[in-house]
C-alpha positions as CSV (number, residue, x, y, z in Angstrom):
1,M,-0.5,-25.2,-12.8
2,L,-2.4,-25.9,-9.6
3,W,0.7,-25.5,-7.5
4,K,1.3,-22.1,-9.1
5,L,-2.3,-21.0,-8.3
6,V,-1.9,-22.2,-4.7
7,T,1.4,-20.3,-4.5
8,A,-0.2,-17.1,-5.9
9,F,-3.0,-17.2,-3.4
10,T,-0.4,-17.8,-0.6
11,L,1.5,-14.7,-1.8
12,M,-1.8,-12.8,-1.9
13,A,-2.5,-13.9,1.7
14,I,1.0,-12.7,2.7
15,C,0.2,-9.3,1.2
16,V,-3.1,-9.1,3.1
17,V,-1.3,-9.9,6.3
18,I,1.4,-7.2,5.6
19,H,-1.3,-4.7,4.6
20,A,-3.5,-5.4,7.6
21,S,-0.5,-5.2,10.0
22,S,0.7,-2.0,8.4
23,V,-2.7,-0.2,8.3
24,T,-3.3,-1.2,11.9
25,S,0.2,0.0,12.9
26,A,-0.3,3.3,11.0
27,M,-3.6,3.9,12.8
28,R,-2.1,3.2,16.2
29,W,0.9,5.4,15.4
30,A,-1.3,8.3,14.2
31,R,-3.3,8.1,17.4
32,T,-0.3,8.1,19.7
33,H,2.1,10.4,17.9
34,S,-0.2,13.1,16.7
35,S,-1.7,16.0,18.6
36,S,-5.4,16.0,19.0
37,P,-6.9,16.2,15.5
38,A,-9.3,18.9,16.5
39,E,-6.3,21.0,17.5
40,M,-4.1,20.3,14.5
41,E,-3.1,23.3,12.5
42,Y,-3.0,23.4,8.7
43,L,0.7,22.4,8.3
44,A,0.4,19.7,11.0
45,R,-2.4,18.1,9.1
46,I,-0.5,18.2,5.9
47,W,2.6,16.7,7.6
48,L,0.3,13.9,9.0
49,F,-0.9,13.2,5.4
50,V,2.6,13.1,4.1
51,R,3.7,10.7,6.8
52,I,0.7,8.4,6.2
53,A,1.3,8.5,2.4
54,G,4.9,7.6,2.9
55,W,4.0,4.7,5.2
56,I,1.4,3.4,2.7
57,I,3.9,3.5,-0.2
58,T,6.5,1.7,2.0
59,F,4.3,-1.2,2.7
60,H,3.2,-1.4,-0.9
61,L,6.9,-1.6,-1.9
62,L,7.3,-4.4,0.7
63,E,4.4,-6.3,-0.9
64,I,5.9,-5.7,-4.4
65,C,9.2,-7.1,-3.1
66,V,7.5,-10.2,-1.8
67,W,6.2,-11.0,-5.3
68,A,9.5,-10.0,-7.0
69,T,11.5,-12.2,-4.7
70,F,9.3,-15.1,-5.5
71,Y,9.6,-14.6,-9.3
72,W,13.4,-14.4,-9.0
73,W,13.6,-17.4,-6.6
74,K,11.6,-19.5,-9.0
75,G,13.5,-18.4,-12.1
76,A,10.5,-16.8,-13.8
77,L,12.6,-13.6,-14.3
78,P,16.4,-13.3,-14.7
79,D,17.4,-11.2,-11.7
80,L,16.1,-9.4,-8.7
81,P,16.1,-5.8,-10.1
82,T,14.2,-7.0,-13.2
83,S,11.8,-8.9,-10.9
84,I,11.2,-5.8,-8.7
85,Y,10.5,-3.7,-11.8
86,F,8.1,-6.3,-13.3
87,S,6.4,-6.7,-10.0
88,A,5.9,-3.0,-9.5
89,V,4.5,-2.5,-13.0
90,T,2.2,-5.5,-12.5
91,Y,1.1,-4.7,-8.9
92,T,0.2,-1.2,-9.8
93,T,-1.5,-2.4,-13.1
94,T,0.6,0.0,-15.1
95,G,1.5,-2.9,-17.4
96,Y,4.0,-1.4,-19.8
97,G,4.4,-4.7,-21.6
98,D,8.2,-4.4,-21.9
99,L,8.6,-7.5,-19.7
100,V,6.4,-10.5,-19.5
101,L,6.4,-13.7,-17.5
102,P,6.9,-17.0,-19.3
103,A,3.6,-18.4,-20.5
104,D,3.3,-20.9,-17.6
105,W,3.6,-18.0,-15.0
106,R,1.2,-15.5,-16.6
107,L,-1.7,-16.4,-14.4
108,V,0.4,-15.8,-11.3
109,G,1.2,-12.3,-12.7
110,A,-2.5,-11.7,-13.2
111,I,-3.2,-12.7,-9.6
112,E,-0.5,-10.2,-8.5
113,A,-2.3,-7.5,-10.5
114,L,-5.6,-8.3,-8.8
115,T,-3.9,-8.3,-5.4
116,G,-2.3,-4.9,-6.2
117,I,-5.7,-3.4,-7.1
118,L,-7.2,-4.7,-3.9
119,M,-4.4,-3.5,-1.7
120,C,-4.3,0.0,-3.4
121,G,-8.1,0.2,-3.0
122,W,-7.7,-0.7,0.7
123,S,-5.0,2.0,1.1
124,T,-7.2,4.6,-0.6
125,G,-10.0,3.7,1.7
126,F,-7.7,4.0,4.7
127,F,-6.4,7.4,3.6
128,F,-9.9,8.7,2.8
129,A,-11.0,7.6,6.3
130,V,-8.2,9.5,7.9
131,V,-8.9,12.6,5.9
132,S,-12.6,12.5,6.4
133,G,-12.2,11.8,10.1
134,L,-10.2,14.9,10.4
135,E,-12.6,17.0,8.4
136,R,-15.6,15.9,10.6
137,L,-14.0,17.2,13.8
138,P,-14.8,20.7,14.9
139,R,-12.1,23.2,14.0
140,R,-10.5,25.5,16.5
141,T,-11.7,29.0,16.3
142,P,-9.1,31.7,17.0
143,R,-9.9,33.8,20.0
144,G,-10.4,37.4,19.2
145,P,-10.7,40.4,21.5
146,E,-13.7,40.1,23.8
147,S,-16.2,42.9,23.4
């Protein structure tokens, strides 16, 4: 049991490293590949949000696959597609209950769920920071005819 807990915390640490790297990369990318936020038009802002949301979902899927690969490798679940499905349902805390881990693996699944909550909260905070950062900037005012 202790080995499984150490392993679960190691998987959690891997997810934190993936998440930190991904959020940092997303911030750097947004700074270098976007026009000045103060000058962004409505559709450009929406497109920025779509790209960031896509990036966030991609790294969550990577983290889900880390857990799924582990379950499959250790024989806790029968095959990789089943492991990915179980891991996605657990990580997002949807918890349909149609698949469960063997009794001696259930605490590992619970740690995955806690990790998923933490990572989703981190992503929400990051997304909120981007949106609120754009909203705090002064907006461009259209130039009208000078009187």
